[in-house]
Backbone bond lengths (Angstrom), bond angles and torsions (degrees), N, CA, C in turn:
res aa  C-N    CA-C-N  psi(-1)  N-CA   C-N-CA  omega(-1)  CA-C   N-CA-C  phi
1 V - - - 1.461 - - 1.521 109.46 -
2 Q 1.323 115.02 135.15 1.462 120.23 175.37 1.520 110.42 -136.37
3 L 1.322 114.60 138.30 1.455 122.75 170.01 1.519 106.13 -126.20
4 V 1.322 116.78 118.12 1.458 120.93 -174.70 1.524 109.32 -121.56
5 E 1.337 115.06 110.18 1.463 120.61 179.15 1.524 110.38 -85.16
6 S 1.318 114.85 151.80 1.456 121.70 174.23 1.528 109.08 -154.41
7 G 1.336 114.71 167.10 1.455 119.81 175.53 1.507 115.62 103.00
8 G 1.319 117.45 -3.43 1.455 119.22 177.99 1.517 111.83 -70.21
9 G 1.323 115.00 170.33 1.449 119.73 178.73 1.509 111.87 162.89
10 L 1.321 114.43 -165.65 1.458 121.93 -179.89 1.528 109.16 -97.72
11 V 1.320 116.51 130.11 1.463 121.07 179.61 1.517 108.53 -139.23
12 Q 1.320 116.27 147.91 1.459 120.65 179.41 1.532 110.65 -77.82
13 P 1.323 116.70 153.63 1.477 119.25 174.64 1.516 111.13 -53.38
14 G 1.322 115.60 136.81 1.455 121.14 -177.07 1.517 114.13 89.18
15 G 1.314 115.63 -8.69 1.449 120.19 -178.07 1.518 113.57 -83.20
16 S 1.328 114.52 -176.47 1.461 121.17 -177.54 1.520 110.53 -129.66
17 L 1.313 114.39 156.96 1.459 120.80 179.39 1.520 107.42 -156.62
18 T 1.311 116.60 144.38 1.467 120.71 175.62 1.521 109.70 -120.75
19 L 1.315 115.29 125.06 1.454 121.75 176.74 1.527 109.37 -97.52
20 S 1.322 115.08 149.93 1.463 120.96 175.73 1.520 109.48 -124.88
21 C 1.318 115.49 151.19 1.456 121.28 175.33 1.522 107.68 -136.16
22 A 1.317 115.81 112.31 1.460 121.44 179.16 1.523 108.89 -92.26
23 A 1.319 115.86 126.13 1.463 121.64 -175.76 1.514 111.01 -109.59
24 S 1.322 115.55 146.86 1.459 120.91 175.19 1.522 109.18 -154.15
25 G 1.334 114.49 158.87 1.456 119.51 175.37 1.515 115.37 93.34
26 F 1.323 116.26 -0.33 1.459 120.01 175.84 1.529 108.09 -151.57
27 T 1.331 115.87 170.54 1.456 119.88 -178.80 1.522 108.62 -81.91
28 F 1.312 114.74 91.68 1.456 122.78 -172.75 1.525 111.89 -55.66
29 S 1.305 117.10 -42.27 1.462 121.30 -174.06 1.527 113.15 -68.07
30 N 1.322 117.36 -9.26 1.466 121.01 178.44 1.515 113.23 -94.39
31 E 1.322 116.40 -6.20 1.458 119.96 -167.11 1.523 114.18 -114.32
32 L 1.344 115.84 134.37 1.459 120.51 164.43 1.522 107.59 -66.13
33 M 1.320 116.66 141.25 1.459 121.35 -179.77 1.527 110.08 -126.26
34 S 1.321 115.01 152.74 1.467 120.18 -177.04 1.513 111.21 -137.76
35 W 1.317 113.86 161.18 1.464 122.89 169.63 1.528 108.33 -120.35
36 Y 1.318 114.63 141.43 1.459 122.95 175.02 1.526 108.08 -130.25
37 R 1.321 115.19 167.16 1.457 119.98 172.49 1.513 109.27 -141.46
38 Q 1.339 114.04 158.86 1.468 119.44 -178.22 1.514 109.97 -149.59
39 T 1.332 114.52 136.85 1.458 121.32 172.20 1.525 108.06 -114.57
40 P 1.326 116.94 156.49 1.475 120.14 -177.13 1.525 112.38 -54.97
41 G 1.304 115.69 131.28 1.453 121.19 177.02 1.506 115.19 83.24
42 K 1.329 116.87 0.23 1.464 120.27 -179.46 1.525 110.47 -119.86
43 E 1.324 115.68 159.11 1.453 120.12 176.38 1.528 109.94 -73.42
44 R 1.318 113.68 155.58 1.449 119.51 177.33 1.537 108.77 -64.83
45 E 1.329 115.90 135.09 1.461 122.53 -174.60 1.526 110.19 -113.85
46 W 1.322 116.65 128.03 1.456 121.64 176.33 1.519 109.63 -71.03
47 V 1.368 116.61 136.35 1.459 120.23 178.99 1.526 114.19 -125.19
48 A 1.329 118.65 -18.12 1.461 118.33 179.62 1.519 110.26 -170.78
49 S 1.333 115.51 150.05 1.459 122.56 171.99 1.515 109.53 -141.95
50 I 1.323 114.77 154.15 1.450 120.76 178.82 1.521 108.46 -141.72
51 T 1.335 116.33 136.88 1.450 120.09 179.91 1.531 111.01 -70.15
52 S 1.309 115.75 169.37 1.467 120.93 -172.11 1.527 113.06 -59.80
53 T 1.319 116.68 -35.50 1.470 120.06 -179.60 1.520 112.57 -89.14
54 G 1.307 116.35 -9.61 1.457 120.32 -175.04 1.514 113.38 84.14
55 G 1.316 116.96 5.47 1.451 120.45 -175.27 1.509 115.33 -72.82
56 S 1.322 116.28 -23.37 1.466 120.54 179.13 1.515 110.15 -135.98
57 T 1.325 114.61 142.09 1.455 121.19 177.03 1.521 109.26 -130.22
58 Y 1.321 114.61 156.93 1.457 120.49 -175.83 1.522 109.44 -141.28
59 N 1.320 115.98 141.46 1.461 122.58 176.79 1.526 109.56 -142.93
60 P 1.328 116.68 149.79 1.463 118.81 170.81 1.527 109.62 -75.61
61 D 1.306 116.20 163.01 1.463 120.46 -178.60 1.523 112.66 -59.34
62 S 1.329 116.64 -29.03 1.468 120.59 -176.07 1.528 112.79 -61.81
63 V 1.324 117.54 -24.76 1.468 119.96 -177.86 1.529 112.65 -126.12
64 K 1.328 117.26 -0.90 1.459 120.23 -176.71 1.523 110.48 -59.90
65 G 1.324 114.86 134.23 1.455 120.46 -177.69 1.516 113.68 87.36
66 R 1.322 117.34 -11.92 1.472 121.08 179.71 1.526 111.82 -116.07
67 F 1.325 117.58 -33.20 1.463 121.69 -178.09 1.525 109.04 -110.94
68 T 1.323 115.76 133.41 1.468 121.39 179.09 1.517 109.48 -127.54
69 I 1.313 115.91 124.93 1.466 121.27 176.99 1.521 108.22 -98.02
70 S 1.323 115.31 141.56 1.458 120.92 176.57 1.527 108.27 -147.87
71 R 1.312 116.12 171.69 1.458 119.41 -179.80 1.517 110.04 -150.06
72 D 1.338 113.32 155.74 1.452 121.76 173.92 1.524 105.94 -126.98
73 N 1.311 116.60 100.82 1.464 119.62 -175.80 1.532 112.16 -69.33
74 A 1.306 117.14 -22.49 1.466 119.66 176.04 1.528 111.38 -70.46
75 K 1.326 115.56 -25.86 1.471 120.52 -179.24 1.531 111.89 -106.31
76 N 1.328 116.86 2.77 1.481 120.58 -178.37 1.531 110.99 51.84
77 T 1.319 115.61 45.09 1.452 120.40 -174.96 1.525 110.80 -134.26
78 V 1.322 115.25 138.10 1.460 121.69 173.30 1.526 107.97 -116.42
79 Y 1.319 115.59 144.20 1.451 121.67 -174.72 1.532 110.71 -121.53
80 L 1.314 115.18 156.08 1.455 121.09 171.58 1.525 107.38 -133.33
81 Q 1.328 115.24 107.54 1.452 120.78 176.60 1.520 107.93 -90.53
82 M 1.332 115.73 124.60 1.451 121.37 -177.52 1.523 108.88 -119.67
83 S 1.308 116.50 130.02 1.450 120.95 179.22 1.529 109.66 -132.06
84 S 1.310 115.26 168.94 1.473 121.21 -177.94 1.527 110.27 47.86
85 L 1.307 115.25 46.51 1.465 120.04 -174.63 1.527 111.44 -67.18
86 K 1.332 113.65 145.74 1.456 121.79 -178.75 1.523 108.87 -122.32
87 P 1.314 117.36 158.24 1.474 119.07 177.11 1.532 112.71 -54.83
88 V 1.331 118.33 -31.67 1.464 120.62 -179.88 1.526 112.43 -69.70
89 D 1.333 117.56 -11.15 1.459 121.13 176.37 1.531 111.43 -82.35
90 T 1.315 117.12 -6.39 1.454 121.11 177.38 1.526 110.11 -60.65
91 A 1.330 115.86 123.96 1.464 121.04 -176.09 1.525 109.04 -176.60
92 V 1.316 114.94 171.27 1.461 120.72 165.71 1.525 106.76 -90.00
93 Y 1.314 116.17 127.79 1.458 121.94 -177.65 1.527 109.68 -102.85
94 Y 1.326 114.80 133.05 1.461 121.93 -175.67 1.522 111.27 -121.27
95 C 1.302 114.61 140.56 1.454 122.65 171.86 1.538 107.49 -91.00
96 N 1.316 116.28 144.56 1.467 120.27 -175.71 1.517 112.34 -142.49
97 K 1.321 114.53 136.23 1.461 121.50 167.53 1.528 105.71 -102.79
98 P 1.330 117.50 106.00 1.468 118.44 -169.61 1.522 115.75 -73.34
99 R 1.334 116.71 -35.29 1.462 118.53 -171.52 1.514 110.83 -69.12
100 S 1.324 116.28 139.25 1.455 120.92 -176.92 1.528 111.57 -62.02
101 P 1.319 118.62 135.46 1.463 125.15 -4.54 1.523 110.89 -73.86
102 S 1.330 114.43 132.88 1.452 119.96 -178.16 1.518 110.49 -83.05
103 Y 1.327 115.57 145.88 1.456 120.73 178.98 1.526 110.24 -133.49
104 W 1.335 113.78 152.48 1.454 121.80 178.39 1.517 109.90 -127.10
105 G 1.310 115.89 148.24 1.443 120.14 169.49 1.517 110.42 -79.94
106 Q 1.340 115.02 -178.09 1.466 120.06 -177.50 1.527 112.26 -85.08
107 G 1.322 115.58 -13.39 1.463 120.69 178.05 1.514 112.91 94.01
108 T 1.326 114.51 154.70 1.465 121.39 175.33 1.526 107.97 -137.36
109 Q 1.319 115.84 134.30 1.464 121.13 -174.49 1.526 110.57 -80.93
110 V 1.313 115.12 131.45 1.472 122.25 171.96 1.518 107.25 -119.37
111 T 1.321 115.63 123.98 1.460 121.21 178.58 1.519 108.83 -121.63
112 V 1.328 115.66 123.09 1.461 121.33 179.17 1.520 107.34 -109.25
113 S 1.311 115.22 109.77 1.456 119.83 -174.74 1.517 110.02 -159.67
114 S 1.329 114.89 148.96 1.460 119.05 175.62 1.518 110.30 -94.57
């Protein structure tokens, strides 16, 4: 199983960024997928989930209206579109397959700074 995130980088406050997570080694279309983020010294924080068909998405209040999760089951890829980014969104972002056995990607750094 592999989850490979990409698309991180440096963005100015108020800007946008889209992360991608390419999945392999399991039946992607059967699985709910999630995104998390983590900053040094803090616990990993959930930021988005999407059901296997893409029919339902979920976000915590901290990012609701700014972060949108989507997926392309034909490409085995899940995306995280982030807009109106703030410095507090600076973190390493991780893709996650929650259902046991759970898997994590290696993470991609997002830095929001002027």
